[in-house]
N, C-alpha and C positions, 0 to 999 in steps of 0.2 A: 504494500500500500504506500502511495506517495505521501510523504509527511505534509502536515498542514502548512508548514513554512514554505515549502516549495510550491504547493498549489497556490498559496497566497501571492507569491512573487509572479508566477506565470499569469495569474488572473489580473494582477495589477498592471503588467505591461500590456496585456490585451486590452484592458480598460483604457489605458493611456492612448493606445492606437485609436480606439473608437471615439474617445473624447476629442482627440485631434481632428478626426474626420467630422465630428459634429460641428466644431468651430469652423473648419474649412468650408463646410457646406453653408453655414450661416454667413460667412464672409463672401461667398460666391453669389448667393441668391437670396433675395428678400421675400420669396414667394411661398414659404412653407412655415408652419409653426416650429419654433425651436424647442419650446417646452410646453407641455400640457400637464395640468394639475387636475387629477381626477379623483372623485370621492366614491369608494366602494361601499362605505357605510357611514352614516352620520352619527350613529350612537357612539358614545365614549364611556369608558369605565371610570373616568374621573370627571370632575366638574370645577375646573379652575375658574376663579371669579372673573378674570379679565377676558376669558375666551367667549366668542360668540359663534363658534364653528361646530357646535355639537348639540345633541339632545340625548335623552336617556331612554327613548322608546323605539327609534327607527329600526326597521329590519334591514339586513344587508341587501344591496342590489343583487339580483340573481346573477349567477356566474355567467349564464348565457348572454345576458344583457351586457355585462362588463366586457366579455370577449368581443361582442359586436362593436362596442364603443372603442376598444383598443384597435380593432380592424379598421374602423372609420378613421381614427387618428393616423393610422399608418398610410391610408390612401391619401391623406392630406400632406404627407411627407414629414410628419412629426419626428424629431430626433431624440427627445428625452420625454419620458412620462414619469411623473411623481404621483404616488398613491398616498393619500392621507385621509383625514376624516374630520370629526370623529376620531376613532382609533381604528386604523386599517387592519391591525392584527385580529380584530373581532370578526373579520370576514372569514367564514369557514374554509374558503377555497382560494385564499390569497396567493398561495404558491402557484396555482394554475394560472392566475391572472399574470403573475410575474413571468411565468414561462411564455405566455402568449406575447407579452411585450418583447421579450428577448428573441422569440422566433421571428419577429419582424426586423430584427437588427437594431432595435431601439434601446437606448440606455434606460434601465429600470431603477427607480428610487422609491424608498419608503420613508415617510415621516411618522414617527411613533412616539408615544410617551414611555415606551420601554418596559412597562409593567408586566407584559405577557411574555417577555423573552425568557427562554430557558436554553440550556445547551442543545436539546433536541430541536427546538424551534429555530435556533440559529443555523444548525446544520441543514434543516429543511430549506431555509432561505438560500444557503450555499448551493444546494442541489438545484433549486429553481433558477439560479443564475442571477440573483440580485447583484446590482452594481454598487449602490450607495444606500446607506441607512443613516438617518439623523434623528437624534433625540435632543430636545431642548430641556435643560434642567434649570429650574427657576430659583432654587434656594438650597442651602445646606440641610436645613431641618424643615419638615413640612409645617405649613401654617394655614390660616383660614383662606388665603388667596390661592395657594397651589400646593398640591401633594407631590409634584414632580421634583423631589428633593434628592440630593446626593446621598443622604443616609439610606433612603429606600432603594436607590438605583445603583449603588456602588457595586453590589454583587453582579448585577446585570452587565455593568461595564467590564468587570473582570472576565466574565464569560465571553463577551464580545472580543476582548483583547486576546483571549485564548483560542476561540473557535472560528471567528468570522473570517471568511475569505473575501468579503466585499469591503469596500471602504466605509469606515464608521466615523461620523463627525458628531461631536457633542457641542451643542450651542448653548453657551451661558448667556444670560440676559440681564439687561439693566433697564430701568424705566420707572415711571411713577408708581406702579403697583408693586414693585419689589422693595421689601422692607429694608434689606441690608445689601447695599451695593457691593460690599466686600465679598459676599457669597459668590458672585460671578468669578472673581479671581481665584477663590479656593477651588471652585469647580474646574476652571481651566487648568490649574496646576495639576490637579488629580488626573485630568484627561491626558495631559502630556506625559505624566508619569507612567500611565498605562500604555503609551505608544499609540494613542488614538489622535485623530485630528480635532483641533479646537478652533471654534469661532465664537464671536460675540455678536449678539443682536440687540435691537432696541424694541422694547415692548410698545406696541402702538395702542391707541384707544379703540373704541368700538367701531370707528369709521376708518381705521387704518392710518390715522394721522399721528404725528409726533407730539408728545408732551415734552417741554423743555428739560434738558439734562443739567444737573448741577456740575460744578467744577470737579467734585469728587468722582462723580460718575464718568466724566470725560477722561479723567486720569486713569481710572480702572480700565476703561476700554483700551486706552493706549498701552497699558501694561500687558493686558491679555494678548493684544496683537503682537507684542514683542516676544512672547513666549515661543512662538513657532516661526521659523524663517525658511519656508520653502523657496525654490527658485522663483515661483510666481504663484500667487493666490489672489483671486479677485476679492476674497474676503478682507485681505490686507491692503489691496490697492483699489479702494472703493471710494470714488469721489463723492458719491451720493451720501454715504454714511459720514464722511468727513464734514460735509456741510450740515447735515441734520444734527449731529451732536453739538454743533455750535449754534443751533437754532436758526440756521439759514435755509432758505428755500433752494430747491434745485431747478434750474432752467433746462428742461429736457422734454423730449416727446415720448410719451408712454405708448408702447406698441401692443398693449393688452387688447385681446380680441382678435389679434392677428398673429403676431410672433409668440405671444403667450396666451394660452387658453385655460380657463378654469371651468371644469365640467362638474356640476353638482350631481347629487344622487338621483335627481330627476332627469338627468341627461341633457340639461340646458347649458349653453355656453355663456359664461359671464366674463367680465373684465378680470376680476380677481375675487378672493374670498371676502373682501370688504366692500365690493361694489357689485353685489349680486343683483340681478334684474337688468343689467346692461351688457350685451344687447338682449339676452334671454331667449336666444334662438336654439331650438333643438339641435344637438350635434348631428343627428342623422340627416338634417337638412342643410347643414353648414357647407358653404361652397367657397371656392377660391375668391370669388367676388366679395363674399362676406369677410374673408381674411384681409383682403386689401382695403376694403372700406373701413373696417374697425381699426386696423393698424394705423391708418391715416387720421382717424378721428381724434380731435383734441380731448384731453381728459382734465377737467378742472381740479381734480383731487391730486394731480401730479406733483405740484411744488413741495408738499410736505409728506409725500407718500413714504412709508417705511417698508414696503413689500420688496425685500431684497431680490427675490427671484425675478421679478419684473425688471428691476434695475439691471441685473446681469444680462438679460436678454437684450435690453435696449442698448447696452454698451456695444454689443456685437454689430448692431446696425450702425451705430455711430462710427465704429471703426471702419466699416465698409464705405460709408458716405463721406466722412471727413476724417481720414485716418490721422492726419497731423494733429488736429485739434483734440481728438479723442485720446491719443497717446499722451499728449501734454496734460490732459485731465488726470489720466491714470498715473502717469509718472512725470511730475513736474520737473523741468530741466535742472532745477537746483533743489537740494534738500533743505531742511529747516536751518541748517548751519551755513547755508550758502554754497555748498560744494556741488559741483557738477555731478549729475547722476547719469546712469546708463541703463538702457532697457535690459530686463532679464533675458537670458539667452533664448528660452522658448518663445518669448514674444518677438524677438528679433527675427527668428527663423520663420515664424508664421507670417509676420509682417512682410518679409521679403518675398515669400512664396505666393501669398494669397491676396494681399491688399492691392488696390489699383495703383498702378505706377506707369511710368514711361520707360520701363526696363527694356534692355536690348534682347537679342535673340538668345543669349546665354541664360538669362534669368527666366525667360519664357520656357526654355527647354526644361530647366529644373522644376518650374511650376507645373508643367504638363506631366512630368515624370511623377511628381508628388501626387497629383490628382489621380493618376493611374494606380499608384500604390494604395491610395486611400479608397479606391473604388468609386470615385466621383466622376460622373460624365460631364 
């Protein structure tokens, strides 16, 4: 039997290849959804006070209906599908849904509160082909606002560290509803100690908008981001979050409804979890004309939006449309100390190969070769 460590390495490099392909496809064409967020069950086994995305009664969407929705997203050219809820692990056939996503060559992600994870459940997700799993942990000890605490979930994190062959990210949070901002730093340190990926997010209000952050909260975010230093991470090079933590609006064009889709348990397409009802069109009826129209539609909620997955998708379009400006946003020419900065190596390679330029025949040759390797027509 192949050791877990070797399987993990092999899957990681295969995942990197597929993620690179996803980015290259987004840079090449604006005519497909980059990311779709789909709900297999609205019910949740918790009831966090700040959350407006769950209930305690809903039945899971039937597996046949979920598979049909996955197939429809595939026909639209979707490259990443995220399953959440509610609590997606409450769906009795989640593994089959993940397999269907992977069968289409789409990256498969799960957002979970982690409570239902066991060694056996983690191994089943391995076999299903899951690519990414994320847990947001709100505090060190459970309180009246949230039971998603490090005390409760630490054993789950140890199991993930030992058994998971997919990428695991633990997102600690700061915001108005979090009683102790220092908890986020404690959670991030424990995450890094276990060899898992760590990010930090901002808790939004019921409409997806930001509540102002204190100086202490801003310092904690900066310290968490400094714990992990990969070659490149959009979580660390995020101009949207940099502005929001200072209480500043972002000037950007939200692509929700086009490049990003949120599909509720009823099968309707919405802009995001906080803007349900717009456009409210059944996925089965969604067309490429709908994608283009909604992608171009202005969104009045955009300036103070904290929905990071929508931000990330928008950055890819910004890179394609105005690469110089977008790269300067992501990587300012000078750091805080005034020193000249250089783009991370992966960003330089992708920029050279896939971003619009007046490159000569030599660069076009390498670009075409890379497209063939990545299976992009």
